[in-house]
PyMOL Python script that loads the backbone (N, CA, C, O; Angstrom):
from pymol import cmd

cmd.read_pdbstr("""\
ATOM      1  N   UNK A   1      -2.008  10.195  12.311  1.00  0.00           N
ATOM      2  CA  UNK A   1      -0.946   9.401  11.718  1.00  0.00           C
ATOM      3  C   UNK A   1      -0.848   9.713  10.232  1.00  0.00           C
ATOM      4  O   UNK A   1      -1.855   9.852   9.538  1.00  0.00           O
ATOM      5  N   UNK A   2       0.382   9.820   9.766  1.00  0.00           N
ATOM      6  CA  UNK A   2       0.648  10.016   8.343  1.00  0.00           C
ATOM      7  C   UNK A   2       1.586   8.897   7.910  1.00  0.00           C
ATOM      8  O   UNK A   2       2.645   8.698   8.504  1.00  0.00           O
ATOM      9  N   UNK A   3       1.189   8.170   6.874  1.00  0.00           N
ATOM     10  CA  UNK A   3       2.001   7.081   6.338  1.00  0.00           C
ATOM     11  C   UNK A   3       2.572   7.521   4.996  1.00  0.00           C
ATOM     12  O   UNK A   3       1.825   7.843   4.072  1.00  0.00           O
ATOM     13  N   UNK A   4       3.889   7.534   4.893  1.00  0.00           N
ATOM     14  CA  UNK A   4       4.590   7.869   3.654  1.00  0.00           C
ATOM     15  C   UNK A   4       5.102   6.557   3.071  1.00  0.00           C
ATOM     16  O   UNK A   4       5.858   5.835   3.721  1.00  0.00           O
ATOM     17  N   UNK A   5       4.686   6.251   1.839  1.00  0.00           N
ATOM     18  CA  UNK A   5       5.111   5.024   1.176  1.00  0.00           C
ATOM     19  C   UNK A   5       6.042   5.410   0.034  1.00  0.00           C
ATOM     20  O   UNK A   5       5.661   6.161  -0.863  1.00  0.00           O
ATOM     21  N   UNK A   6       7.259   4.893   0.077  1.00  0.00           N
ATOM     22  CA  UNK A   6       8.265   5.235  -0.924  1.00  0.00           C
ATOM     23  C   UNK A   6       8.704   3.989  -1.684  1.00  0.00           C
ATOM     24  O   UNK A   6       8.741   2.890  -1.129  1.00  0.00           O
ATOM     25  N   UNK A   7       9.032   4.171  -2.954  1.00  0.00           N
ATOM     26  CA  UNK A   7       9.570   3.058  -3.739  1.00  0.00           C
ATOM     27  C   UNK A   7      10.916   2.618  -3.171  1.00  0.00           C
ATOM     28  O   UNK A   7      11.198   1.426  -3.054  1.00  0.00           O
ATOM     29  N   UNK A   8      11.736   3.598  -2.824  1.00  0.00           N
ATOM     30  CA  UNK A   8      13.045   3.324  -2.226  1.00  0.00           C
ATOM     31  C   UNK A   8      13.171   4.168  -0.968  1.00  0.00           C
ATOM     32  O   UNK A   8      12.923   5.374  -0.995  1.00  0.00           O
ATOM     33  N   UNK A   9      13.554   3.539   0.123  1.00  0.00           N
ATOM     34  CA  UNK A   9      13.702   4.266   1.377  1.00  0.00           C
ATOM     35  C   UNK A   9      15.077   4.918   1.450  1.00  0.00           C
ATOM     36  O   UNK A   9      16.088   4.274   1.169  1.00  0.00           O
ATOM     37  N   UNK A  10      15.117   6.182   1.824  1.00  0.00           N
ATOM     38  CA  UNK A  10      16.411   6.849   1.959  1.00  0.00           C
ATOM     39  C   UNK A  10      17.125   6.364   3.210  1.00  0.00           C
ATOM     40  O   UNK A  10      16.492   5.900   4.157  1.00  0.00           O
ATOM     41  N   UNK A  11      18.441   6.475   3.206  1.00  0.00           N
ATOM     42  CA  UNK A  11      19.209   6.086   4.393  1.00  0.00           C
ATOM     43  C   UNK A  11      18.927   7.047   5.546  1.00  0.00           C
ATOM     44  O   UNK A  11      18.903   6.642   6.708  1.00  0.00           O
ATOM     45  N   UNK A  12      18.717   8.313   5.219  1.00  0.00           N
ATOM     46  CA  UNK A  12      18.515   9.335   6.242  1.00  0.00           C
ATOM     47  C   UNK A  12      17.026   9.655   6.375  1.00  0.00           C
ATOM     48  O   UNK A  12      16.553  10.670   5.863  1.00  0.00           O
ATOM     49  N   UNK A  13      16.307   8.796   7.054  1.00  0.00           N
ATOM     50  CA  UNK A  13      14.867   9.013   7.217  1.00  0.00           C
ATOM     51  C   UNK A  13      14.577  10.206   8.121  1.00  0.00           C
ATOM     52  O   UNK A  13      13.544  10.859   7.974  1.00  0.00           O
ATOM     53  N   UNK A  14      15.472  10.490   9.045  1.00  0.00           N
ATOM     54  CA  UNK A  14      15.263  11.618   9.965  1.00  0.00           C
ATOM     55  C   UNK A  14      15.184  12.929   9.183  1.00  0.00           C
ATOM     56  O   UNK A  14      14.339  13.778   9.469  1.00  0.00           O
ATOM     57  N   UNK A  15      16.059  13.091   8.205  1.00  0.00           N
ATOM     58  CA  UNK A  15      16.049  14.303   7.377  1.00  0.00           C
ATOM     59  C   UNK A  15      14.760  14.375   6.556  1.00  0.00           C
ATOM     60  O   UNK A  15      14.137  15.433   6.455  1.00  0.00           O
ATOM     61  N   UNK A  16      14.370  13.249   5.976  1.00  0.00           N
ATOM     62  CA  UNK A  16      13.136  13.192   5.195  1.00  0.00           C
ATOM     63  C   UNK A  16      11.936  13.522   6.073  1.00  0.00           C
ATOM     64  O   UNK A  16      11.035  14.243   5.644  1.00  0.00           O
ATOM     65  N   UNK A  17      11.914  13.009   7.277  1.00  0.00           N
ATOM     66  CA  UNK A  17      10.848  13.283   8.240  1.00  0.00           C
ATOM     67  C   UNK A  17      10.708  14.794   8.440  1.00  0.00           C
ATOM     68  O   UNK A  17       9.603  15.336   8.395  1.00  0.00           O
ATOM     69  N   UNK A  18      11.843  15.467   8.661  1.00  0.00           N
ATOM     70  CA  UNK A  18      11.834  16.917   8.853  1.00  0.00           C
ATOM     71  C   UNK A  18      11.337  17.662   7.628  1.00  0.00           C
ATOM     72  O   UNK A  18      10.570  18.618   7.747  1.00  0.00           O
ATOM     73  N   UNK A  19      11.769  17.230   6.451  1.00  0.00           N
ATOM     74  CA  UNK A  19      11.344  17.879   5.211  1.00  0.00           C
ATOM     75  C   UNK A  19       9.838  17.722   4.987  1.00  0.00           C
ATOM     76  O   UNK A  19       9.169  18.658   4.549  1.00  0.00           O
ATOM     77  N   UNK A  20       9.315  16.541   5.287  1.00  0.00           N
ATOM     78  CA  UNK A  20       7.881  16.294   5.109  1.00  0.00           C
ATOM     79  C   UNK A  20       7.071  17.153   6.063  1.00  0.00           C
ATOM     80  O   UNK A  20       6.089  17.773   5.654  1.00  0.00           O
ATOM     81  N   UNK A  21       7.466  17.201   7.326  1.00  0.00           N
ATOM     82  CA  UNK A  21       6.736  18.018   8.296  1.00  0.00           C
ATOM     83  C   UNK A  21       6.821  19.500   7.951  1.00  0.00           C
ATOM     84  O   UNK A  21       5.835  20.226   8.077  1.00  0.00           O
ATOM     85  N   UNK A  22       7.992  19.949   7.518  1.00  0.00           N
ATOM     86  CA  UNK A  22       8.155  21.353   7.132  1.00  0.00           C
ATOM     87  C   UNK A  22       7.217  21.703   5.975  1.00  0.00           C
ATOM     88  O   UNK A  22       6.582  22.758   5.980  1.00  0.00           O
ATOM     89  N   UNK A  23       7.136  20.818   4.993  1.00  0.00           N
ATOM     90  CA  UNK A  23       6.236  21.062   3.850  1.00  0.00           C
ATOM     91  C   UNK A  23       4.773  21.039   4.287  1.00  0.00           C
ATOM     92  O   UNK A  23       3.976  21.861   3.834  1.00  0.00           O
ATOM     93  N   UNK A  24       4.419  20.105   5.160  1.00  0.00           N
ATOM     94  CA  UNK A  24       3.038  20.023   5.647  1.00  0.00           C
ATOM     95  C   UNK A  24       2.641  21.303   6.378  1.00  0.00           C
ATOM     96  O   UNK A  24       1.498  21.750   6.282  1.00  0.00           O
ATOM     97  N   UNK A  25       3.577  21.883   7.099  1.00  0.00           N
ATOM     98  CA  UNK A  25       3.314  23.126   7.834  1.00  0.00           C
ATOM     99  C   UNK A  25       3.251  24.313   6.873  1.00  0.00           C
ATOM    100  O   UNK A  25       2.295  25.088   6.897  1.00  0.00           O
ATOM    101  N   UNK A  26       4.273  24.452   6.027  1.00  0.00           N
ATOM    102  CA  UNK A  26       4.379  25.621   5.148  1.00  0.00           C
ATOM    103  C   UNK A  26       3.373  25.619   3.997  1.00  0.00           C
ATOM    104  O   UNK A  26       2.779  26.655   3.696  1.00  0.00           O
ATOM    105  N   UNK A  27       3.179  24.484   3.360  1.00  0.00           N
ATOM    106  CA  UNK A  27       2.347  24.422   2.160  1.00  0.00           C
ATOM    107  C   UNK A  27       0.893  24.086   2.476  1.00  0.00           C
ATOM    108  O   UNK A  27      -0.027  24.664   1.897  1.00  0.00           O
ATOM    109  N   UNK A  28       0.694  23.148   3.397  1.00  0.00           N
ATOM    110  CA  UNK A  28      -0.658  22.654   3.652  1.00  0.00           C
ATOM    111  C   UNK A  28      -1.290  23.198   4.928  1.00  0.00           C
ATOM    112  O   UNK A  28      -2.427  22.849   5.249  1.00  0.00           O
ATOM    113  N   UNK A  29      -0.576  24.043   5.658  1.00  0.00           N
ATOM    114  CA  UNK A  29      -1.151  24.699   6.824  1.00  0.00           C
ATOM    115  C   UNK A  29      -1.292  23.835   8.066  1.00  0.00           C
ATOM    116  O   UNK A  29      -2.098  24.147   8.942  1.00  0.00           O
ATOM    117  N   UNK A  30      -0.528  22.763   8.158  1.00  0.00           N
ATOM    118  CA  UNK A  30      -0.555  21.944   9.370  1.00  0.00           C
ATOM    119  C   UNK A  30      -0.033  22.783  10.534  1.00  0.00           C
ATOM    120  O   UNK A  30       1.045  23.366  10.425  1.00  0.00           O
ATOM    121  N   UNK A  31      -0.763  22.859  11.637  1.00  0.00           N
ATOM    122  CA  UNK A  31      -0.258  23.614  12.788  1.00  0.00           C
ATOM    123  C   UNK A  31       1.066  23.018  13.276  1.00  0.00           C
ATOM    124  O   UNK A  31       1.209  21.797  13.339  1.00  0.00           O
ATOM    125  N   UNK A  32       2.029  23.870  13.619  1.00  0.00           N
ATOM    126  CA  UNK A  32       3.353  23.392  14.010  1.00  0.00           C
ATOM    127  C   UNK A  32       3.304  22.530  15.262  1.00  0.00           C
ATOM    128  O   UNK A  32       4.199  21.715  15.484  1.00  0.00           O
ATOM    129  N   UNK A  33       2.275  22.695  16.084  1.00  0.00           N
ATOM    130  CA  UNK A  33       2.189  21.905  17.318  1.00  0.00           C
ATOM    131  C   UNK A  33       1.173  20.761  17.213  1.00  0.00           C
ATOM    132  O   UNK A  33       0.746  20.212  18.229  1.00  0.00           O
ATOM    133  N   UNK A  34       0.790  20.407  15.992  1.00  0.00           N
ATOM    134  CA  UNK A  34      -0.163  19.305  15.791  1.00  0.00           C
ATOM    135  C   UNK A  34       0.478  17.986  16.224  1.00  0.00           C
ATOM    136  O   UNK A  34       1.654  17.747  15.954  1.00  0.00           O
ATOM    137  N   UNK A  35      -0.292  17.137  16.893  1.00  0.00           N
ATOM    138  CA  UNK A  35       0.253  15.834  17.313  1.00  0.00           C
ATOM    139  C   UNK A  35       0.312  14.875  16.121  1.00  0.00           C
ATOM    140  O   UNK A  35      -0.650  14.159  15.841  1.00  0.00           O
ATOM    141  N   UNK A  36       1.436  14.869  15.432  1.00  0.00           N
ATOM    142  CA  UNK A  36       1.584  14.081  14.209  1.00  0.00           C
ATOM    143  C   UNK A  36       2.508  12.898  14.467  1.00  0.00           C
ATOM    144  O   UNK A  36       3.581  13.038  15.055  1.00  0.00           O
ATOM    145  N   UNK A  37       2.068  11.737  14.014  1.00  0.00           N
ATOM    146  CA  UNK A  37       2.927  10.559  14.026  1.00  0.00           C
ATOM    147  C   UNK A  37       3.170  10.191  12.573  1.00  0.00           C
ATOM    148  O   UNK A  37       2.236   9.846  11.850  1.00  0.00           O
ATOM    149  N   UNK A  38       4.420  10.264  12.148  1.00  0.00           N
ATOM    150  CA  UNK A  38       4.791  10.056  10.752  1.00  0.00           C
ATOM    151  C   UNK A  38       5.504   8.713  10.609  1.00  0.00           C
ATOM    152  O   UNK A  38       6.456   8.427  11.336  1.00  0.00           O
ATOM    153  N   UNK A  39       5.038   7.896   9.669  1.00  0.00           N
ATOM    154  CA  UNK A  39       5.636   6.590   9.407  1.00  0.00           C
ATOM    155  C   UNK A  39       6.145   6.596   7.973  1.00  0.00           C
ATOM    156  O   UNK A  39       5.389   6.909   7.054  1.00  0.00           O
ATOM    157  N   UNK A  40       7.408   6.257   7.768  1.00  0.00           N
ATOM    158  CA  UNK A  40       8.001   6.208   6.433  1.00  0.00           C
ATOM    159  C   UNK A  40       8.380   4.756   6.163  1.00  0.00           C
ATOM    160  O   UNK A  40       9.170   4.165   6.899  1.00  0.00           O
ATOM    161  N   UNK A  41       7.809   4.186   5.101  1.00  0.00           N
ATOM    162  CA  UNK A  41       8.027   2.767   4.829  1.00  0.00           C
ATOM    163  C   UNK A  41       7.965   2.479   3.335  1.00  0.00           C
ATOM    164  O   UNK A  41       7.691   3.369   2.529  1.00  0.00           O
ATOM    165  N   UNK A  42       8.222   1.228   2.979  1.00  0.00           N
ATOM    166  CA  UNK A  42       8.115   0.821   1.575  1.00  0.00           C
ATOM    167  C   UNK A  42       6.736   0.199   1.329  1.00  0.00           C
ATOM    168  O   UNK A  42       5.949   0.029   2.260  1.00  0.00           O
ATOM    169  N   UNK A  43       6.457  -0.136   0.076  1.00  0.00           N
ATOM    170  CA  UNK A  43       5.127  -0.643  -0.292  1.00  0.00           C
ATOM    171  C   UNK A  43       4.773  -1.935   0.442  1.00  0.00           C
ATOM    172  O   UNK A  43       3.632  -2.115   0.869  1.00  0.00           O
ATOM    173  N   UNK A  44       5.731  -2.819   0.587  1.00  0.00           N
ATOM    174  CA  UNK A  44       5.469  -4.108   1.238  1.00  0.00           C
ATOM    175  C   UNK A  44       5.034  -3.915   2.695  1.00  0.00           C
ATOM    176  O   UNK A  44       4.038  -4.495   3.127  1.00  0.00           O
ATOM    177  N   UNK A  45       5.769  -3.112   3.438  1.00  0.00           N
ATOM    178  CA  UNK A  45       5.441  -2.882   4.852  1.00  0.00           C
ATOM    179  C   UNK A  45       4.194  -2.027   5.014  1.00  0.00           C
ATOM    180  O   UNK A  45       3.526  -2.101   6.046  1.00  0.00           O
ATOM    181  N   UNK A  46       3.870  -1.222   4.018  1.00  0.00           N
ATOM    182  CA  UNK A  46       2.686  -0.358   4.105  1.00  0.00           C
ATOM    183  C   UNK A  46       1.418  -1.183   4.246  1.00  0.00           C
ATOM    184  O   UNK A  46       0.463  -0.751   4.891  1.00  0.00           O
ATOM    185  N   UNK A  47       1.402  -2.354   3.653  1.00  0.00           N
ATOM    186  CA  UNK A  47       0.230  -3.225   3.748  1.00  0.00           C
ATOM    187  C   UNK A  47      -0.100  -3.546   5.200  1.00  0.00           C
ATOM    188  O   UNK A  47      -1.272  -3.637   5.566  1.00  0.00           O
ATOM    189  N   UNK A  48       0.930  -3.720   6.031  1.00  0.00           N
ATOM    190  CA  UNK A  48       0.722  -4.003   7.454  1.00  0.00           C
ATOM    191  C   UNK A  48       0.028  -2.828   8.143  1.00  0.00           C
ATOM    192  O   UNK A  48      -0.871  -3.025   8.960  1.00  0.00           O
ATOM    193  N   UNK A  49       0.445  -1.619   7.812  1.00  0.00           N
ATOM    194  CA  UNK A  49      -0.156  -0.425   8.411  1.00  0.00           C
ATOM    195  C   UNK A  49      -1.619  -0.261   7.995  1.00  0.00           C
ATOM    196  O   UNK A  49      -2.447   0.198   8.782  1.00  0.00           O
ATOM    197  N   UNK A  50      -1.928  -0.636   6.765  1.00  0.00           N
ATOM    198  CA  UNK A  50      -3.249  -0.359   6.203  1.00  0.00           C
ATOM    199  C   UNK A  50      -4.294  -1.439   6.479  1.00  0.00           C
ATOM    200  O   UNK A  50      -5.476  -1.228   6.207  1.00  0.00           O
ATOM    201  N   UNK A  51      -3.889  -2.573   7.006  1.00  0.00           N
ATOM    202  CA  UNK A  51      -4.840  -3.657   7.284  1.00  0.00           C
ATOM    203  C   UNK A  51      -5.862  -3.213   8.323  1.00  0.00           C
ATOM    204  O   UNK A  51      -5.512  -2.801   9.429  1.00  0.00           O
ATOM    205  N   UNK A  52      -7.120  -3.307   7.944  1.00  0.00           N
ATOM    206  CA  UNK A  52      -8.199  -3.088   8.896  1.00  0.00           C
ATOM    207  C   UNK A  52      -8.406  -1.673   9.388  1.00  0.00           C
ATOM    208  O   UNK A  52      -9.356  -1.420  10.128  1.00  0.00           O
ATOM    209  N   UNK A  53      -7.564  -0.757   9.009  1.00  0.00           N
ATOM    210  CA  UNK A  53      -7.713   0.612   9.495  1.00  0.00           C
ATOM    211  C   UNK A  53      -8.429   1.506   8.506  1.00  0.00           C
ATOM    212  O   UNK A  53      -8.510   1.204   7.316  1.00  0.00           O
ATOM    213  N   UNK A  54      -8.938   2.590   9.005  1.00  0.00           N
ATOM    214  CA  UNK A  54      -9.577   3.588   8.158  1.00  0.00           C
ATOM    215  C   UNK A  54      -8.474   4.508   7.640  1.00  0.00           C
ATOM    216  O   UNK A  54      -7.650   4.990   8.416  1.00  0.00           O
ATOM    217  N   UNK A  55      -8.460   4.749   6.341  1.00  0.00           N
ATOM    218  CA  UNK A  55      -7.424   5.602   5.773  1.00  0.00           C
ATOM    219  C   UNK A  55      -7.932   6.291   4.516  1.00  0.00           C
ATOM    220  O   UNK A  55      -8.905   5.865   3.894  1.00  0.00           O
ATOM    221  N   UNK A  56      -7.249   7.358   4.167  1.00  0.00           N
ATOM    222  CA  UNK A  56      -7.538   8.095   2.940  1.00  0.00           C
ATOM    223  C   UNK A  56      -6.244   8.175   2.153  1.00  0.00           C
ATOM    224  O   UNK A  56      -5.206   8.559   2.691  1.00  0.00           O
ATOM    225  N   UNK A  57      -6.305   7.814   0.888  1.00  0.00           N
ATOM    226  CA  UNK A  57      -5.106   7.804   0.058  1.00  0.00           C
ATOM    227  C   UNK A  57      -4.954   9.143  -0.656  1.00  0.00           C
ATOM    228  O   UNK A  57      -5.888   9.639  -1.286  1.00  0.00           O
ATOM    229  N   UNK A  58      -3.762   9.715  -0.545  1.00  0.00           N
ATOM    230  CA  UNK A  58      -3.419  10.952  -1.240  1.00  0.00           C
ATOM    231  C   UNK A  58      -2.077  10.705  -1.908  1.00  0.00           C
ATOM    232  O   UNK A  58      -1.105  10.359  -1.237  1.00  0.00           O
ATOM    233  N   UNK A  59      -2.013  10.879  -3.220  1.00  0.00           N
ATOM    234  CA  UNK A  59      -0.757  10.662  -3.928  1.00  0.00           C
ATOM    235  C   UNK A  59      -0.091  11.991  -4.221  1.00  0.00           C
ATOM    236  O   UNK A  59      -0.709  12.917  -4.747  1.00  0.00           O
ATOM    237  N   UNK A  60       1.183  12.066  -3.869  1.00  0.00           N
ATOM    238  CA  UNK A  60       1.991  13.251  -4.133  1.00  0.00           C
ATOM    239  C   UNK A  60       3.285  12.766  -4.759  1.00  0.00           C
ATOM    240  O   UNK A  60       3.977  11.927  -4.182  1.00  0.00           O
ATOM    241  N   UNK A  61       3.616  13.276  -5.916  1.00  0.00           N
ATOM    242  CA  UNK A  61       4.846  12.884  -6.591  1.00  0.00           C
ATOM    243  C   UNK A  61       6.016  13.666  -6.038  1.00  0.00           C
ATOM    244  O   UNK A  61       5.881  14.831  -5.664  1.00  0.00           O
ATOM    245  N   UNK A  62       7.167  13.015  -5.991  1.00  0.00           N
ATOM    246  CA  UNK A  62       8.396  13.685  -5.568  1.00  0.00           C
ATOM    247  C   UNK A  62       8.836  14.647  -6.657  1.00  0.00           C
ATOM    248  O   UNK A  62       8.557  14.444  -7.838  1.00  0.00           O
ATOM    249  N   UNK A  63       9.525  15.696  -6.240  1.00  0.00           N
ATOM    250  CA  UNK A  63      10.023  16.687  -7.206  1.00  0.00           C
ATOM    251  C   UNK A  63      11.175  16.140  -7.986  1.00  0.00           C
ATOM    252  O   UNK A  63      11.722  16.832  -8.845  1.00  0.00           O
TER     253      UNK A  63
END
""", "prot")
cmd.dss("prot")
cmd.show_as("cartoon", "prot")
cmd.util.cbc("prot")
cmd.orient("prot")
């Protein structure tokens, strides 16, 4: 699972989803057939995802 937390959510999350996966594959070497579940949300809703779960925080600034 990958959780993307944004200050402002774009209207077209499907496009953002594709861009994030493309970058993960091209830049970070994620295998194209990796079983990835991507969640795009705002800071408030992110708290629900992070309760009680094991996670690692990685900050990446938008271009």
